[in-house]
Residue frames as qw, qx, qy, qz and C-alpha x, y, z in Angstrom:
[[0.336, 0.458, 0.640, 0.517, -16.76, 12.08, -27.70],
 [0.027, -0.232, -0.097, 0.967, -17.33, 15.72, -28.52],
 [0.448, 0.522, 0.441, -0.577, -20.65, 17.28, -29.49],
 [0.389, 0.559, -0.423, -0.598, -19.71, 17.63, -33.17],
 [0.134, 0.185, -0.956, -0.186, -19.18, 13.87, -33.54],
 [0.258, 0.294, 0.828, -0.403, -22.50, 13.13, -31.83],
 [0.450, 0.642, 0.265, -0.562, -24.42, 15.24, -34.35],
 [0.237, 0.534, -0.619, -0.525, -22.47, 14.20, -37.46],
 [0.904, 0.131, 0.213, -0.346, -24.43, 11.42, -39.20],
 [0.771, 0.525, -0.356, 0.048, -21.30, 10.37, -41.10],
 [0.233, -0.683, 0.640, -0.265, -19.17, 9.90, -37.97],
 [0.589, -0.238, 0.764, -0.111, -17.73, 6.38, -38.04],
 [0.806, 0.490, 0.319, -0.091, -18.83, 5.69, -41.64],
 [0.445, -0.393, 0.519, 0.615, -15.84, 5.03, -43.86],
 [0.368, 0.519, -0.362, -0.682, -15.65, 5.94, -47.51],
 [0.134, 0.130, -0.953, -0.239, -15.50, 2.24, -48.33],
 [0.174, 0.374, 0.839, -0.355, -18.76, 1.59, -46.46],
 [0.353, 0.598, 0.123, -0.709, -20.44, 4.46, -48.31],
 [0.310, 0.436, -0.635, -0.557, -19.28, 3.19, -51.71],
 [0.053, -0.014, -0.997, -0.051, -20.21, -0.43, -51.02],
 [0.244, 0.460, 0.682, -0.512, -23.65, 0.57, -49.72],
 [0.385, 0.615, -0.046, -0.686, -24.40, 2.86, -52.66],
 [0.229, 0.340, -0.797, -0.443, -23.08, 0.37, -55.21],
 [0.072, 0.173, 0.975, -0.117, -25.29, -2.34, -53.74],
 [0.287, 0.577, 0.525, -0.556, -28.33, -0.06, -53.85],
 [0.414, 0.752, -0.031, -0.511, -27.84, 1.66, -57.20],
 [0.850, 0.236, 0.325, 0.341, -25.11, -0.18, -59.12],
 [0.427, -0.334, 0.235, 0.807, -22.24, 1.56, -60.87],
 [0.202, 0.415, 0.586, 0.666, -24.28, 2.46, -63.95],
 [0.215, -0.847, -0.449, -0.186, -26.89, 4.40, -61.96],
 [0.514, -0.677, -0.061, 0.524, -24.21, 5.95, -59.73],
 [0.436, -0.016, 0.385, 0.813, -22.53, 7.21, -62.90],
 [0.004, 0.652, 0.512, 0.559, -25.75, 8.98, -63.83],
 [0.429, -0.843, -0.320, 0.051, -26.19, 10.47, -60.36],
 [0.342, -0.819, 0.290, 0.359, -22.54, 11.55, -60.01],
 [0.779, 0.624, -0.029, 0.061, -20.88, 11.84, -63.40],
 [0.248, -0.770, 0.576, 0.114, -17.31, 10.72, -62.71],
 [0.553, 0.468, -0.653, -0.221, -15.09, 8.36, -64.72],
 [0.045, -0.269, 0.923, -0.271, -14.55, 5.89, -61.89],
 [0.580, 0.228, 0.607, -0.494, -18.26, 5.02, -62.05],
 [0.678, 0.599, 0.029, -0.426, -18.52, 5.05, -65.83],
 [0.610, 0.596, -0.520, -0.048, -15.28, 3.45, -67.11],
 [0.666, 0.122, -0.698, 0.233, -14.23, 0.06, -65.70],
 [0.425, -0.671, 0.187, -0.578, -15.73, 0.73, -62.28],
 [0.704, -0.127, -0.648, 0.261, -14.48, -0.94, -59.12],
 [0.527, -0.825, -0.200, 0.044, -14.61, -0.11, -55.45],
 [0.710, -0.304, 0.078, 0.631, -10.82, 0.16, -55.43],
 [0.355, 0.328, 0.284, 0.828, -10.64, 2.74, -58.24],
 [0.234, -0.795, -0.348, -0.438, -13.50, 4.71, -56.73],
 [0.654, -0.676, -0.173, 0.293, -11.83, 4.78, -53.32],
 [0.582, -0.086, 0.141, 0.796, -8.65, 6.22, -54.85],
 [0.122, 0.523, 0.360, 0.763, -10.60, 8.88, -56.72],
 [0.391, -0.795, -0.340, -0.314, -12.90, 9.96, -53.88],
 [0.688, -0.524, -0.164, 0.475, -10.05, 10.12, -51.36],
 [0.465, -0.060, 0.180, 0.865, -8.27, 12.67, -53.58],
 [0.007, -0.367, -0.433, -0.824, -11.24, 14.67, -54.87],
 [0.041, 0.194, 0.589, -0.783, -13.05, 16.79, -52.28],
 [0.458, 0.157, -0.090, -0.870, -15.91, 18.03, -54.50],
 [0.616, 0.024, -0.696, -0.368, -16.75, 14.50, -55.63],
 [0.312, -0.101, -0.849, 0.413, -16.51, 13.13, -52.08],
 [0.233, 0.146, 0.357, -0.893, -18.97, 15.82, -50.95],
 [0.615, 0.108, -0.350, -0.698, -21.45, 14.68, -53.62],
 [0.549, 0.005, -0.836, -0.015, -20.97, 11.05, -52.61],
 [0.111, -0.109, -0.730, 0.666, -21.60, 11.87, -48.94],
 [0.420, 0.142, 0.117, -0.889, -24.77, 13.79, -49.78],
 [0.662, 0.080, -0.570, -0.480, -26.05, 10.92, -51.90],
 [0.411, -0.019, -0.869, 0.275, -25.24, 8.46, -49.10],
 [0.107, 0.135, 0.561, -0.809, -27.12, 10.56, -46.53],
 [0.557, 0.149, -0.160, -0.801, -30.08, 10.95, -48.89],
 [0.607, 0.069, -0.759, -0.227, -30.11, 7.20, -49.48],
 [0.236, -0.074, -0.831, 0.499, -30.03, 6.43, -45.75],
 [0.295, 0.162, 0.331, -0.882, -32.87, 8.86, -45.07],
 [0.624, 0.136, -0.394, -0.661, -34.97, 7.38, -47.88],
 [0.535, 0.020, -0.845, 0.010, -34.37, 3.84, -46.58],
 [0.040, -0.093, -0.720, 0.686, -35.42, 4.85, -43.06],
 [0.475, 0.134, 0.057, -0.868, -38.75, 6.17, -44.40],
 [0.618, 0.103, -0.643, -0.441, -39.55, 2.84, -46.09]]
């Protein structure tokens, strides 16, 4: 394992895990307020969100930041 993977907090975390974790914590309605994308606001599902975030780099970056923020907040509690 190289040094970059050791320091990357997202190493080994799939997009599906991120989405399922965030949906369980916030729900689709709140996620739609935090990241304003159609897949959260119109007929949301993990499947439709996975398709969207796999194709859309800027949105995936926002999702990853929210996931990291959520993990950090949960560790403080």
